[in-house]
C-alpha positions as CSV (number, residue, x, y, z in Angstrom):
1,M,66.0,115.4,97.0
2,K,67.0,112.0,95.5
3,N,67.2,113.6,92.0
4,V,69.5,116.3,93.3
5,L,71.8,113.8,94.9
6,L,71.9,111.8,91.7
7,K,72.8,114.8,89.7
8,L,75.6,115.8,92.1
9,L,77.0,112.3,92.0
10,L,76.9,112.2,88.3
11,M,78.6,115.6,88.0
12,G,81.3,114.6,90.6
13,S,81.9,111.4,88.7
14,L,82.4,113.2,85.4
15,L,84.8,115.7,87.0
16,I,86.9,112.9,88.5
17,M,87.0,110.9,85.3
18,A,87.9,114.0,83.3
19,S,90.8,114.8,85.6
20,V,92.1,111.2,85.5
21,A,91.9,111.1,81.7
22,H,93.7,114.4,81.5
23,A,96.5,113.2,83.8
24,Q,97.4,110.2,81.7
25,S,100.3,110.5,79.4
26,D,100.7,108.9,75.9
27,E,104.4,108.0,76.2
28,P,107.2,108.7,78.7
29,P,109.1,112.0,78.2
30,E,112.4,111.9,76.2
31,G,115.8,112.3,77.8
32,G,117.4,111.1,81.0
33,P,119.4,107.9,81.5
34,M,117.8,104.6,80.4
35,P,118.5,101.6,82.6
36,D,120.3,98.6,81.0
37,D,117.8,96.2,82.4
38,P,114.3,97.7,82.8
39,T,113.3,95.0,85.3
40,A,116.2,95.7,87.6
41,V,115.1,96.9,91.0
42,P,117.6,99.0,93.0
43,I,118.1,97.7,96.5
44,D,119.5,100.4,98.7
45,G,119.8,101.1,102.4
46,G,116.0,100.7,103.0
47,A,116.0,97.0,102.5
48,S,119.0,96.5,104.8
49,L,117.3,98.7,107.5
50,L,114.2,96.5,107.3
51,L,116.3,93.4,107.6
52,A,118.1,94.8,110.6
53,A,114.9,95.8,112.2
54,G,113.4,92.3,111.7
55,V,116.5,90.7,113.2
56,G,116.3,93.1,116.2
57,L,112.7,92.3,116.8
58,G,113.4,88.6,116.6
59,V,116.2,88.8,119.1
60,R,114.0,90.9,121.4
61,Q,111.2,88.3,121.3
62,L,113.6,85.5,122.0
63,R,115.0,87.3,125.0
64,R,111.5,88.0,126.4
65,R,110.6,84.3,126.0
66,K,113.8,83.2,127.7
67,T,113.3,85.5,130.7
68,A,109.5,84.7,131.0
69,K,110.2,81.0,131.6
């Protein structure tokens, strides 16, 4: 039983490693726009929504503390 489990584990590991090795690319595909600064991170509406949610939660907590006293 232990030998069968060991063989299954080995086969599964080999299959996973083969699929990971096959999925890796040598270099990025050609074409498409290249950014001027490759380290630039676009900050869009997501960051501002997170900031607004944080401010809203902070105001809510302050109001709860004020009414609890």
